[in-house]
Each structure stands twice: as structure tokens, then as C-alpha cells.
N, CA and C of each residue as an Amber inpcrd file, in Angstrom:
protein
   633
   3.8490000 -16.8130000  14.8980000   4.9990000 -16.6060000  14.6170000
   5.6880000 -15.0530000  14.3880000   6.9770000 -14.8790000  14.7080000
   7.6180000 -13.7670000  14.8670000   7.8140000 -13.2490000  13.1410000
   7.8030000 -11.7690000  13.2510000   8.0600000 -11.2630000  11.7970000
   9.1730000 -11.9260000  11.2200000  10.7220000 -11.8880000  12.2450000
  11.8680000 -12.4240000  11.5810000  11.3570000 -14.0690000  11.2000000
  10.7920000 -14.5920000  11.7790000  10.8620000 -16.0120000  11.4120000
   9.6600000 -16.4690000  10.3530000   8.7930000 -15.4350000  10.2090000
   8.1930000 -15.4370000   9.2720000   9.0580000 -15.2170000   7.9290000
   9.5740000 -14.1010000   7.9020000  10.7290000 -13.9410000   6.6520000
  11.6020000 -15.1710000   6.2900000  11.8530000 -15.5890000   7.7260000
  13.0370000 -16.5300000   7.2740000  12.4150000 -17.9300000   6.2730000
  10.9680000 -17.9720000   7.1090000  10.4430000 -19.3390000   6.3030000
  10.1810000 -18.8950000   5.0070000   9.8050000 -18.0240000   4.6420000
   9.3890000 -17.5340000   3.1490000  10.7320000 -17.4940000   2.3900000
  11.8060000 -16.9090000   3.0940000  13.1850000 -17.0610000   2.1910000
  13.5330000 -18.4560000   1.9510000  13.3100000 -19.3750000   2.8280000
  13.7030000 -20.6410000   2.8150000  12.6540000 -21.5430000   1.6740000
  11.5340000 -21.1150000   1.9600000  10.7340000 -21.7320000   0.6440000
  10.8740000 -21.1610000  -0.4810000  11.2010000 -19.8090000  -0.6810000
  11.4410000 -19.2050000  -2.0610000  12.8210000 -19.9910000  -2.5650000
  13.5500000 -20.4170000  -1.5170000  14.9210000 -20.8570000  -2.0930000
  14.7610000 -22.3760000  -2.8850000  13.8360000 -22.7650000  -2.0960000
  13.2030000 -24.1620000  -2.6800000  12.8870000 -24.0590000  -4.0620000
  11.8030000 -23.2530000  -3.8320000  11.0100000 -23.2320000  -5.0990000
  12.0860000 -22.7620000  -6.5110000  12.8550000 -21.8500000  -6.0360000
  13.8800000 -21.4230000  -6.9130000  14.6020000 -22.3040000  -7.4840000
  15.1240000 -23.4160000  -6.6940000  15.9030000 -24.2910000  -7.0190000
  15.0520000 -25.9470000  -7.2810000  13.8500000 -25.9010000  -7.4510000
  13.3590000 -27.3140000  -7.5040000  13.1450000 -27.1670000  -9.1560000
  12.5450000 -28.4610000  -9.3570000  12.6120000 -28.7520000 -10.9640000
  13.4100000 -29.5610000 -11.4430000  13.0830000 -30.1630000 -12.3710000
  13.8020000 -31.4360000 -13.5000000  14.8970000 -30.6550000 -13.9770000
  16.1850000 -31.1720000 -13.2080000  17.6810000 -30.8030000 -13.8820000
  18.2870000 -31.7380000 -14.2780000  17.6600000 -32.8390000 -14.6040000
  18.5320000 -34.0760000 -14.6270000  19.1980000 -34.3090000 -16.2400000
  18.5310000 -33.2170000 -17.0500000  19.1770000 -33.0380000 -18.2010000
  20.2980000 -31.9900000 -18.4100000  20.0660000 -31.1700000 -17.3820000
  21.2680000 -30.1090000 -17.5870000  22.4490000 -30.3540000 -16.5870000
  23.7300000 -30.4110000 -17.4550000  24.8740000 -30.5800000 -16.4920000
  25.0030000 -29.5580000 -15.3840000  25.5550000 -30.0290000 -14.3810000
  25.9340000 -28.8880000 -13.5720000  27.2110000 -28.7840000 -13.4140000
  27.8770000 -27.5490000 -13.2500000  29.2570000 -27.0450000 -12.9710000
  29.2040000 -26.0980000 -11.9850000  30.4010000 -25.7460000 -11.6530000
  30.6140000 -24.6700000 -10.7040000  30.0060000 -23.2810000 -10.9130000
  30.2220000 -23.1010000 -12.4080000  29.7170000 -21.6000000 -12.9380000
  28.5650000 -21.7870000 -12.9150000  27.5680000 -22.8040000 -13.2190000
  26.1350000 -22.7790000 -13.2320000  25.7880000 -22.4560000 -12.0550000
  25.9130000 -23.4520000 -10.9330000  25.9700000 -23.0800000  -9.5630000
  26.0060000 -21.9540000  -9.1290000  27.0590000 -21.2110000  -9.3270000
  27.2450000 -19.7300000  -8.7730000  26.0590000 -19.0750000  -9.5440000
  25.9950000 -19.0320000 -10.7600000  24.9980000 -17.9470000 -11.6690000
  23.5330000 -18.2680000 -10.5030000  22.9710000 -19.5500000 -10.2750000
  21.6150000 -19.7510000  -9.7020000  21.7340000 -18.9880000  -8.2450000
  22.8850000 -19.1610000  -7.6560000  22.8560000 -18.4060000  -6.1660000
  22.9330000 -17.0660000  -6.4280000  23.6350000 -16.7220000  -7.2830000
  23.7800000 -15.0900000  -7.6710000  22.1530000 -14.6940000  -7.9580000
  21.7530000 -15.2150000  -8.7320000  20.4020000 -14.7070000  -9.3820000
  19.4330000 -14.6820000  -8.3070000  19.6410000 -15.9140000  -7.4500000
  18.7450000 -16.0350000  -6.1970000  18.8650000 -14.8790000  -5.2650000
  20.2920000 -14.3420000  -5.0640000  20.4990000 -13.4270000  -4.0490000
  20.1220000 -11.9500000  -4.5610000  20.1530000 -11.9140000  -5.7150000
  19.7430000 -10.5750000  -6.4350000  18.2300000 -10.4300000  -6.4230000
  17.3480000 -11.4840000  -6.3250000  15.8250000 -11.3510000  -5.9080000
  15.7150000 -11.1200000  -4.7290000  16.3100000 -11.7500000  -3.9300000
  16.2150000 -11.4480000  -2.6570000  16.5400000 -10.0830000  -2.1770000
  17.7190000  -9.4000000  -2.8470000  18.0050000  -7.9100000  -2.6160000
  16.9120000  -7.0280000  -3.1800000  16.1270000  -7.4730000  -4.0220000
  15.2970000  -6.5980000  -4.8170000  13.9410000  -6.3600000  -3.9380000
  13.7500000  -7.7620000  -3.5330000  12.4730000  -7.6370000  -2.6320000
  12.7300000  -6.8900000  -1.2040000  13.9670000  -7.3450000  -0.6710000
  14.1020000  -6.8600000   0.7440000  14.3560000  -5.4470000   0.7710000
  14.5450000  -4.5960000  -0.3910000  14.8330000  -3.2010000  -0.6410000
  13.2010000  -2.9200000  -0.8950000  12.3570000  -3.5120000  -1.1830000
  11.1770000  -2.9410000  -1.3110000   9.9280000  -3.4450000  -0.4760000
  10.2940000  -3.6720000   1.0410000   9.5890000  -4.5480000   1.8510000
   8.2620000  -3.1440000   2.3700000   7.0260000  -3.5870000   2.6260000
   6.0470000  -2.6910000   3.4420000   5.8120000  -3.0940000   4.4520000
   6.3130000  -4.7210000   4.8980000   5.9050000  -5.4510000   6.2340000
   6.3930000  -4.5350000   7.7000000   5.4070000  -4.3380000   8.2710000
   5.5590000  -3.2960000   9.6810000   5.4420000  -1.8640000   9.4370000
   4.9720000  -1.6620000   8.2670000   4.8310000  -0.1700000   7.9930000
   3.2010000  -0.1250000   7.9840000   2.7000000   1.0170000   8.2660000
   1.4100000   1.3610000   7.9640000   1.2940000   1.7550000   6.3770000
   0.2780000   1.0880000   5.9120000   0.0200000   1.5050000   4.6040000
  -1.5630000   1.6640000   4.3000000  -1.9520000   2.9980000   4.1410000
  -3.0950000   3.1310000   3.5200000  -3.4570000   3.2670000   2.1360000
  -4.0260000   1.9100000   1.4470000  -4.0540000   1.5520000  -0.0390000
  -4.9660000   2.8000000  -0.4960000  -4.8100000   2.9620000  -2.1170000
  -5.3400000   3.7030000  -2.3590000  -6.6590000   3.3170000  -2.7150000
  -7.6280000   4.5240000  -2.6980000  -9.2160000   4.4210000  -2.5220000
  -9.6680000   3.6540000  -3.6490000 -10.3840000   2.4950000  -3.2440000
 -10.9640000   1.7970000  -4.4700000 -11.8400000   2.3080000  -5.5050000
 -12.2420000   3.7150000  -5.2280000 -12.8990000   4.3110000  -6.4500000
 -11.8540000   4.9810000  -7.5100000 -10.7990000   5.0770000  -6.9320000
  -9.6260000   5.4690000  -7.6130000  -9.2310000   4.3740000  -8.4880000
  -9.2400000   3.0040000  -7.9010000  -8.6690000   2.0230000  -8.7700000
  -9.9180000   2.0000000  -9.6670000 -11.0960000   1.9930000  -9.3320000
 -12.5280000   1.5140000 -10.5300000 -12.2080000   2.5310000 -11.5490000
 -11.7390000   3.8720000 -11.4250000 -11.8720000   4.5420000 -12.5410000
 -10.9730000   4.5660000 -13.7030000  -9.9030000   3.6330000 -13.3350000
  -9.0940000   2.8990000 -14.1910000  -9.5780000   1.8870000 -15.1280000
 -10.5340000   1.5670000 -14.8920000 -11.1970000   0.3180000 -15.4090000
 -12.0410000   0.8660000 -16.5870000 -11.8960000   0.3730000 -17.3780000
 -12.4080000   0.8760000 -19.0460000 -13.9760000   0.2900000 -19.1620000
 -14.8680000   1.1690000 -19.8860000 -16.0420000   0.6960000 -20.1590000
 -16.2420000  -0.2670000 -20.9620000 -15.2590000  -0.6770000 -22.0980000
 -15.1470000  -1.7570000 -23.2710000 -13.7910000  -2.4050000 -23.2120000
 -13.9850000  -3.3960000 -23.6860000 -12.4620000  -4.4220000 -24.0140000
 -13.0200000  -4.7710000 -25.4380000 -12.2240000  -4.0480000 -26.3670000
 -12.7530000  -4.6320000 -27.6060000 -13.8920000  -4.4370000 -27.8210000
 -14.7880000  -5.6080000 -28.3700000 -16.1110000  -5.4150000 -28.4270000
 -16.8660000  -6.0240000 -27.5520000 -16.2530000  -5.9880000 -26.2220000
 -16.9750000  -6.4970000 -24.8540000 -17.4930000  -5.2890000 -24.3260000
 -18.9790000  -5.5320000 -23.7620000 -19.0820000  -4.0850000 -22.9190000
 -19.1910000  -4.5540000 -21.4060000 -18.5180000  -3.4880000 -20.3320000
 -18.4270000  -3.6720000 -19.0810000 -20.3790000  -3.9760000 -18.6780000
 -20.2700000  -5.1850000 -18.0280000 -21.5270000  -5.4850000 -17.4360000
 -21.5300000  -5.4030000 -15.9780000 -20.3760000  -5.2260000 -15.2860000
 -20.0880000  -5.3810000 -13.9210000 -18.9590000  -4.2950000 -13.2810000
 -19.2140000  -3.4150000 -12.4930000 -17.9950000  -2.3920000 -11.9590000
 -18.3930000  -2.3110000 -10.1950000 -17.3600000  -2.8810000  -9.5180000
 -17.2550000  -3.1700000  -8.2360000 -15.8420000  -2.8550000  -7.5910000
 -15.9630000  -2.5430000  -6.2100000 -14.6010000  -2.0990000  -5.6860000
 -14.7860000  -2.1680000  -3.9770000 -13.7310000  -2.6100000  -3.3070000
 -13.9610000  -2.8410000  -2.5020000 -12.8450000  -2.3440000  -1.2060000
 -12.7030000  -2.0600000   0.0710000 -11.4560000  -2.1770000   1.0640000
 -11.5100000  -2.8940000   2.0430000 -10.7210000  -3.8030000   2.2670000
 -10.3720000  -4.7170000   3.0470000  -9.5850000  -4.4900000   4.1930000
  -9.7880000  -4.3270000   5.3790000  -8.8800000  -4.0360000   6.5340000
  -8.8520000  -5.2510000   7.7340000  -8.1210000  -6.0250000   7.7710000
  -8.3170000  -7.2030000   8.9500000  -6.7140000  -7.4630000   9.3250000
  -6.5290000  -7.9420000  10.4570000  -5.4350000  -8.4230000  11.1240000
  -4.3770000  -7.5920000  10.7250000  -4.3460000  -6.6000000  10.6510000
  -2.9790000  -5.4420000  10.2790000  -2.9050000  -5.5190000   8.8450000
  -3.6990000  -6.0180000   7.7580000  -3.8680000  -6.0660000   6.5220000
  -4.6860000  -4.8210000   5.9620000  -4.4040000  -4.3600000   5.1800000
  -4.8510000  -3.2430000   4.4140000  -4.9810000  -3.3300000   2.8730000
  -6.2160000  -3.7270000   2.1350000  -5.9080000  -3.7810000   0.7210000
  -7.3870000  -3.4150000  -0.1510000  -7.0290000  -2.6930000  -1.1220000
  -8.3100000  -2.3800000  -1.8630000  -8.3830000  -3.1250000  -3.4660000
  -9.5040000  -2.9950000  -3.7450000  -9.1520000  -3.6380000  -5.2220000
 -10.8610000  -3.1560000  -6.1770000 -10.6170000  -3.0770000  -7.3950000
 -11.6060000  -2.6650000  -8.0490000 -11.6210000  -3.7890000  -9.0090000
 -12.9210000  -4.4980000  -9.7170000 -13.2260000  -5.4670000 -10.2940000
 -14.1550000  -5.0730000 -11.4330000 -14.1010000  -5.6420000 -12.5390000
 -14.6220000  -5.0330000 -13.8600000 -14.9100000  -6.6120000 -14.6250000
 -16.3000000  -6.8190000 -14.9440000 -16.6260000  -8.0130000 -15.9820000
 -17.0190000  -7.4210000 -17.3470000 -16.7610000  -8.2570000 -17.9720000
 -17.2010000  -7.5530000 -19.6290000 -17.2470000  -9.1030000 -20.5140000
 -18.6850000  -9.1300000 -21.0080000 -19.0120000 -10.0020000 -21.6440000
 -19.8270000 -10.0980000 -22.9260000 -19.8320000 -11.2520000 -23.8660000
 -20.5870000 -11.0250000 -24.9050000 -21.5870000 -12.4700000 -24.8780000
 -22.6510000 -12.5010000 -24.4720000 -23.3970000 -13.6490000 -24.3900000
 -23.7080000 -14.1170000 -25.6920000 -23.8150000 -13.8320000 -26.9060000
 -24.0990000 -14.3870000 -28.0290000 -23.1830000 -14.9870000 -28.2900000
 -21.6700000 -14.7600000 -28.0440000 -20.5390000 -15.5090000 -28.4750000
 -19.9840000 -16.3030000 -27.2200000 -20.8720000 -16.3510000 -26.0030000
 -20.0540000 -17.0320000 -24.8290000 -18.6580000 -16.4870000 -24.6000000
 -18.5350000 -15.1930000 -24.9030000 -17.0240000 -14.5990000 -24.4010000
 -17.0960000 -13.7520000 -23.3330000 -16.1620000 -13.9790000 -22.0870000
 -16.2930000 -12.7180000 -20.9090000 -14.6860000 -12.6520000 -20.6160000
 -14.5930000 -11.6700000 -19.9280000 -13.5390000 -11.3550000 -19.6750000
 -13.4460000 -10.6060000 -18.0580000 -12.7550000 -10.9140000 -17.5210000
 -12.5050000 -10.2220000 -15.8030000 -11.3420000  -9.4140000 -15.6780000
 -11.4120000  -8.3750000 -15.0950000 -10.2880000  -7.3760000 -14.9960000
 -10.2870000  -6.8480000 -13.6630000  -9.1820000  -7.0390000 -12.7980000
  -8.8960000  -6.3270000 -11.8020000  -7.9850000  -5.8540000 -11.5690000
  -7.7120000  -4.9880000 -10.6410000  -6.5340000  -4.0410000 -10.0090000
  -6.5910000  -4.1350000  -8.3510000  -5.4880000  -4.7150000  -7.8470000
  -5.5450000  -4.7940000  -6.2900000  -4.2710000  -3.9520000  -5.5580000
  -4.5800000  -3.3330000  -4.8090000  -3.7500000  -2.4840000  -4.1700000
  -3.3120000  -3.3680000  -2.6860000  -2.0260000  -4.0880000  -2.9650000
  -1.8320000  -4.6540000  -1.7280000  -1.4280000  -3.8770000  -0.5410000
  -1.3470000  -2.7590000  -0.7620000  -1.2510000  -2.0570000   0.9050000
  -0.0850000  -2.7790000   1.4080000  -0.6390000  -2.8960000   3.1570000
   0.5390000  -3.2320000   3.7750000   1.0390000  -4.8120000   3.8190000
   0.5740000  -5.3030000   2.6350000   1.2050000  -6.6970000   2.4480000
   1.8950000  -6.8180000   1.0650000   2.1790000  -5.5470000   0.6250000
   3.3590000  -5.5060000  -0.8200000   4.5610000  -6.0220000  -0.5820000
   4.9240000  -6.2090000   0.6420000   6.4840000  -6.9860000   1.0010000
   6.4460000  -8.2500000   0.6350000   7.2850000  -9.0540000   1.2820000
   7.4030000 -10.4670000   1.2410000   5.9560000 -11.3380000   1.2750000
   5.1280000 -10.9030000   2.1970000   3.9970000 -12.0140000   1.9370000
   3.0200000 -11.7120000   1.1230000   3.4470000 -10.2890000   0.6300000
   2.3960000 -10.2590000  -0.8810000   2.9280000 -10.9460000  -1.7500000
   4.3260000 -11.0300000  -1.8180000   4.9710000 -11.6280000  -2.8790000
   4.5520000 -13.1340000  -2.8340000   4.7370000 -13.7900000  -1.6550000
   4.3550000 -15.3890000  -1.4820000   2.7360000 -15.3600000  -2.0940000
   2.1800000 -14.7610000  -1.8670000   0.7120000 -14.6580000  -2.3650000
   0.6400000 -15.2030000  -3.9200000   1.5960000 -14.3160000  -4.8330000
   1.8800000 -14.5010000  -6.0630000   3.0430000 -15.3290000  -6.5850000
   3.1450000 -16.6500000  -6.3120000   4.4280000 -17.4390000  -6.0850000
   5.4210000 -16.9820000  -7.5200000   4.7540000 -16.8100000  -8.3480000
   5.3810000 -16.8330000  -9.9760000   6.3710000 -15.6230000  -9.6190000
   6.2030000 -14.4840000  -8.8010000   7.0390000 -13.5040000  -8.5750000
   8.7080000 -13.8310000  -8.6380000   8.7520000 -14.6900000  -7.6420000
   9.8710000 -15.3320000  -7.2630000  10.8440000 -16.3540000  -8.0040000
   9.9670000 -16.4860000  -9.0450000  10.5860000 -17.9360000  -9.6220000
  10.7750000 -17.3870000 -11.5390000  11.1820000 -18.1520000 -12.1410000
  11.1030000 -18.0090000 -13.6440000  10.4040000 -19.5620000 -14.1470000
   9.2900000 -19.3120000 -14.7910000   8.3620000 -20.6750000 -15.3190000
   8.3290000 -20.2110000 -16.7270000   8.5700000 -21.6260000 -17.3770000
   8.4520000 -21.6830000 -18.6640000   8.0220000 -23.0770000 -19.0670000
   6.7730000 -23.3740000 -19.3080000   6.0150000 -24.7360000 -19.7310000
   5.0890000 -24.6570000 -20.9120000   5.2530000 -25.9100000 -21.3730000
   4.2520000 -26.0000000 -22.6090000   4.1040000 -27.6240000 -22.7180000
   2.6700000 -27.7130000 -23.4450000   2.4510000 -29.2640000 -23.6680000
   1.4820000 -28.6950000 -24.5430000   0.5880000 -29.7840000 -24.8480000
  -0.4070000 -30.2180000 -26.1640000  -1.5870000 -29.2320000 -25.7070000
  -1.6990000 -28.7050000 -24.5170000  -3.0550000 -28.0740000 -24.1140000
  -2.8770000 -26.7000000 -23.9940000  -1.4700000 -26.3540000 -23.7890000
  -1.3060000 -24.8270000 -23.5030000  -0.0450000 -24.4820000 -23.0540000
   0.1060000 -23.3070000 -22.3930000   1.4490000 -22.9580000 -21.9270000
   1.4420000 -22.1840000 -20.7290000   2.3310000 -21.6750000 -20.0010000
   2.6070000 -21.0380000 -18.4940000   3.8750000 -20.4400000 -18.7980000
   3.9810000 -19.5110000 -18.7270000   5.5850000 -18.7110000 -18.2580000
   5.4050000 -17.6300000 -17.5950000   6.5700000 -17.1760000 -16.7510000
   6.8660000 -15.7980000 -16.1270000   7.1560000 -14.9540000 -17.2700000
   6.9380000 -13.6960000 -17.4520000   7.3990000 -12.8710000 -18.7220000
   7.6860000 -11.1510000 -17.9440000   8.3530000 -10.2530000 -18.7730000
   8.3530000  -9.1000000 -18.3490000   7.4620000  -8.2010000 -19.4030000
   6.5830000  -7.5690000 -18.5940000   5.4590000  -6.8200000 -19.3200000
   5.5590000  -5.1830000 -18.9280000   5.8170000  -4.5080000 -19.8780000
   6.1980000  -3.0410000 -19.6450000   6.9870000  -2.7730000 -18.4840000
   8.1830000  -3.4670000 -18.2660000   9.2180000  -3.4520000 -17.4450000
   8.9430000  -4.1190000 -16.1840000   7.6780000  -4.7520000 -16.1840000
   7.3220000  -5.5520000 -14.5140000   7.1470000  -6.9030000 -14.9590000
   7.4280000  -7.7690000 -13.7080000   7.1520000  -9.1540000 -13.8110000
   5.7430000  -9.6810000 -13.8810000   5.7730000 -10.4590000 -14.4800000
   4.2620000 -10.9080000 -15.0460000   4.3930000 -12.3560000 -15.0310000
   2.7750000 -12.8490000 -15.0930000   2.6820000 -14.5470000 -15.3170000
   1.3540000 -14.4530000 -16.1760000   1.6230000 -15.4990000 -17.1370000
   0.8770000 -15.6260000 -18.4310000   0.4240000 -17.3070000 -18.6660000
  -0.8110000 -17.5770000 -18.7840000  -0.9390000 -19.0200000 -18.8860000
  -2.1060000 -19.3130000 -19.9600000  -2.1820000 -19.9070000 -20.7490000
  -3.1280000 -20.0980000 -21.7180000  -3.4160000 -21.3720000 -21.9510000
  -4.8360000 -21.9690000 -21.8270000  -5.3380000 -23.0470000 -22.5140000
  -5.6800000 -23.2370000 -23.8570000  -4.9480000 -23.7670000 -24.7560000
  -5.2260000 -23.7170000 -26.2900000  -6.6710000 -24.4630000 -26.4390000
  -6.8800000 -25.8400000 -25.7240000  -7.7550000 -26.4480000 -25.8120000
  -9.1960000 -25.8370000 -25.5980000  -9.1390000 -25.1740000 -24.1810000
 -10.6020000 -24.5650000 -23.6180000 -10.5460000 -23.0590000 -24.3320000
  -9.5100000 -22.4770000 -24.7630000  -9.3860000 -21.1270000 -24.9320000
  -9.9520000 -20.2270000 -24.0040000  -8.9840000 -20.6660000 -22.5130000
  -9.2730000 -19.7880000 -21.2710000  -7.7530000 -19.5080000 -20.9880000
  -7.4640000 -17.9700000 -20.6030000  -6.2960000 -17.4770000 -20.5590000
  -6.2840000 -16.4700000 -19.3300000  -5.1940000 -16.2630000 -18.5250000
  -4.8950000 -15.4350000 -17.4930000  -3.7040000 -15.0890000 -17.6110000
  -3.4680000 -13.5630000 -17.1260000  -2.3730000 -12.8870000 -17.1370000
  -2.3210000 -11.8490000 -15.9480000  -1.2560000 -12.0180000 -15.3260000
  -0.9270000 -11.0310000 -13.7430000   0.4160000 -10.4780000 -14.0650000
   0.2090000  -9.0310000 -13.8410000   1.2790000  -8.2550000 -13.9090000
   1.7780000  -7.5420000 -12.4480000   2.4240000  -7.4320000 -11.8670000
   3.0850000  -6.8740000 -10.3310000   3.4380000  -5.3930000 -11.0780000
   3.0910000  -4.2700000 -10.4650000   3.1950000  -3.0730000 -10.8920000
   3.7970000  -2.0750000  -9.5650000   4.8070000  -1.6020000  -9.7940000
   5.5360000  -1.0710000  -8.6840000   5.5930000  -1.6470000  -7.7400000
   5.6710000  -2.9770000  -7.5460000   5.9180000  -3.9650000  -6.6780000
   4.7110000  -3.5140000  -5.4610000   3.6390000  -3.3360000  -5.8920000
   2.6020000  -2.8900000  -4.7240000   1.2840000  -3.1960000  -5.5380000
   0.8710000  -2.9300000  -6.6470000  -0.1960000  -3.5810000  -7.7330000
  -0.2990000  -4.3760000  -8.3980000  -1.3650000  -5.5570000  -8.2350000
  -1.5910000  -6.1820000  -9.1270000  -2.5020000  -5.9840000 -10.1620000
  -2.1430000  -6.4350000 -11.4980000  -3.2520000  -6.2840000 -12.6890000
  -3.4370000  -7.2250000 -13.0880000  -4.9560000  -8.0500000 -12.7190000
  -5.1320000  -9.1820000 -13.3010000  -6.0520000  -9.0450000 -14.2190000
  -5.8310000 -10.1880000 -15.3910000  -7.4390000 -10.4360000 -16.5240000
  -7.4880000 -11.9250000 -16.5480000  -8.7280000 -12.3150000 -16.9180000
  -8.5450000 -13.7020000 -17.3440000  -9.9950000 -13.7990000 -17.8660000
  -9.9590000 -14.6930000 -18.7990000 -11.0940000 -14.6390000 -19.7510000
 -11.3760000 -16.1700000 -20.3980000 -12.6590000 -16.2930000 -20.9730000
 -13.1820000 -17.4850000 -21.4940000 -13.2370000 -17.1810000 -22.9790000
 -13.0530000 -18.3830000 -23.7250000 -13.2910000 -17.7910000 -25.0930000
 -12.6270000 -16.7580000 -25.8700000 -11.4120000 -16.4350000 -25.4020000
 -10.7200000 -15.2340000 -25.9630000  -9.1860000 -15.9840000 -26.2340000
  -8.8410000 -14.9540000 -26.8620000  -7.3190000 -15.2050000 -27.3450000
  -6.5940000 -14.5700000 -26.1900000  -4.8280000 -14.8030000 -25.9820000
  -4.0830000 -13.9990000 -25.2770000  -4.0880000 -12.8680000 -25.7560000
  -4.2560000 -12.4630000 -27.2140000  -4.0140000 -10.7860000 -27.4780000
  -4.9170000 -10.3360000 -27.0760000  -6.4150000 -10.4180000 -26.5570000
  -7.4440000  -9.9070000 -26.3950000  -7.4620000  -9.8300000 -24.6150000
  -6.7210000 -10.3960000 -23.9890000  -6.4870000 -10.2020000 -22.9960000
  -5.1620000  -9.1170000 -22.6410000  -4.6520000  -9.2870000 -23.4870000
  -3.2200000  -8.3970000 -23.4770000  -3.8680000  -6.7650000 -23.8030000
  -4.9290000  -6.9910000 -24.5780000  -5.5800000  -5.7280000 -24.9720000
  -6.1190000  -4.8610000 -24.1370000  -6.9190000  -6.1520000 -23.0190000
  -7.4800000  -5.7530000 -21.7220000  -6.5070000  -4.7410000 -20.8310000
  -5.2720000  -5.5060000 -20.6490000  -4.1680000  -4.9700000 -19.3710000
  -3.9710000  -3.6330000 -20.1150000  -3.5760000  -3.5770000 -21.4920000
  -2.9590000  -2.4880000 -21.9470000  -3.7370000  -1.1390000 -22.0540000
  -5.2760000  -1.5870000 -21.4800000  -5.9540000  -0.3270000 -21.4630000
  -5.9470000   0.4260000 -19.7490000  -5.1420000  -0.0510000 -18.8020000
  -4.9090000   0.2560000 -17.7500000  -3.7330000   1.2500000 -17.8810000
  -4.0460000   2.3480000 -16.9650000  -2.8390000   3.2760000 -16.9780000
  -1.6640000   2.8580000 -15.7800000  -0.7430000   2.2060000 -16.5530000
   0.4980000   1.7790000 -15.3530000   1.0200000   3.0580000 -15.0000000
   0.9260000   3.8740000 -15.8500000   2.0170000   5.0700000 -15.3380000
   1.1340000   5.9390000 -13.8130000  -0.1450000   5.6680000 -14.1750000
  -0.7330000   6.2390000 -12.7720000  -0.5840000   5.1940000 -11.6240000
  -0.5880000   4.2950000 -11.8520000  -0.2570000   3.2230000 -10.7910000
   0.9950000   3.1190000 -10.1560000   2.0380000   3.6570000 -11.2380000
   3.3080000   3.8610000 -10.8660000   3.6850000   5.0410000  -9.8310000
   2.7110000   5.8610000  -9.9970000   2.9390000   7.2960000  -9.6010000
   2.1260000   7.1110000  -7.8080000   1.3720000   6.1490000  -7.9100000
   0.9680000   5.6140000  -6.6520000   1.8500000   5.0100000  -5.5640000
   2.8330000   4.5800000  -6.0810000   3.5950000   3.5480000  -5.4550000
   3.6830000   3.8270000  -3.9800000   4.0650000   4.8270000  -3.6610000
   4.2130000   5.6310000  -2.1550000   3.0960000   6.4000000  -1.4320000
   1.8550000   6.3850000  -2.3390000   0.4920000   6.7270000  -1.6070000
   0.1180000   5.9590000  -0.4970000   0.4530000   6.6180000   0.6780000
  -0.2930000   6.1170000   1.7640000   0.7480000   5.1300000   2.6290000
   1.8740000   4.9240000   2.1580000   3.0860000   4.5190000   3.0400000
   3.5170000   5.2940000   3.9600000   3.6130000   4.9260000   5.5370000
   4.1670000   5.5680000   6.7530000   5.4140000   5.5320000   6.4070000
   6.0260000   6.9160000   6.7290000   7.7660000   6.8880000   6.4370000
   8.3540000   6.4110000   8.0230000
């Protein structure tokens, strides 16, 4: 598939996602339809202005990403730290991951930073479908929703029964900060994310991008 067709397919799929869902309880009128279309257009404009597709992007060294991961999160000690760079089929990605645990309390947290590199445009957004839609769901078992976190689009999900949660933040439209944990609260997961230097990630948004 050519790049143009790929972009068209992604746009069409995104438009479908944006307009899907149960709207039977919401009255439709001309003004509300116009608002939906305008919101969609704004999202498309925002993404199109920040594409890295077709550009050579050297991701930030994973060792730099590893350095941003803390030694402890609350009372949980880091039990593993690793990183890697993957280059294949025109894609260049680097990431760093750390695990934190307390075996006695059966508590664990995984914290990860990924530099999407050369796929930080539409294809990168497509891998994280929550970026292009607004989600707000809740039931007896928990909730999931899209959020704005420190000025960045994010996704939050929590299972109140199993005490499992996850939180993902897209920083500078290039870096994904992800955390998930077992037998933890959402506040604990946000504490982990808050330990990442978002300012440093923002400062790297143009690093390695071919002009």
C-alpha cells in the first residue's frame, strides 16, 4: 500500500472510530453534527502538522531513556531495568522498561518509555487508538477514559475488582510513557508517571529528526 493510501485508510478508520458508539439517547441536530465534524477536522489538522512519516528519525538512545526511570516508586524497589533499539522495515524505535515489586504484598508496577521515532506520525497514533478518540466508560468493575495529563493526551484504565490499572501518556507526539500495575491504586500509578521528567522528553522532540 502506498503512503497516500495508508494515510487515507487511517483517516477513514479514525473517522469511523470517532463517530462510532451508541448515540441513540442523544438528540441530533445541525449544530451538534457541525461540532463533531469540526472537532474531527481539528484533530486531523493537529496530527497532520506533526507527522514524521517519510522522514528519517534516529530515536533517542535507549540508555538516555533508562536514565529517566527511577530506582524506586513509593515503597517498591526496582527489580529489573532494560532497554533496546529496534530497527526494521524502515522503523526506528527505542524503549526502556523498569519493573518494581513487593513480593510480600504481591504488588508490582511496570514503567516504560518508548521513543516512537520514525513511526510517531499517523501510524504511531494508530497503534494507540485512544489518541484520536474521546473515551469515558464506567461499570461495576471499573472505568476507562481518555485524559489530559500535564498538557498531554493520555489514557487511563482501572479494574476496581482486581486492583489492576494502566496509564499511558503521549508526550511531544513522539514519546509514550506507560505504566501498569497489579494490586495498586491509580494514585500509585500516577506517582510512578510523575517521576518521569516530561520536560526532558519535550526537549528531545526534534532530536534525530531529518530536516
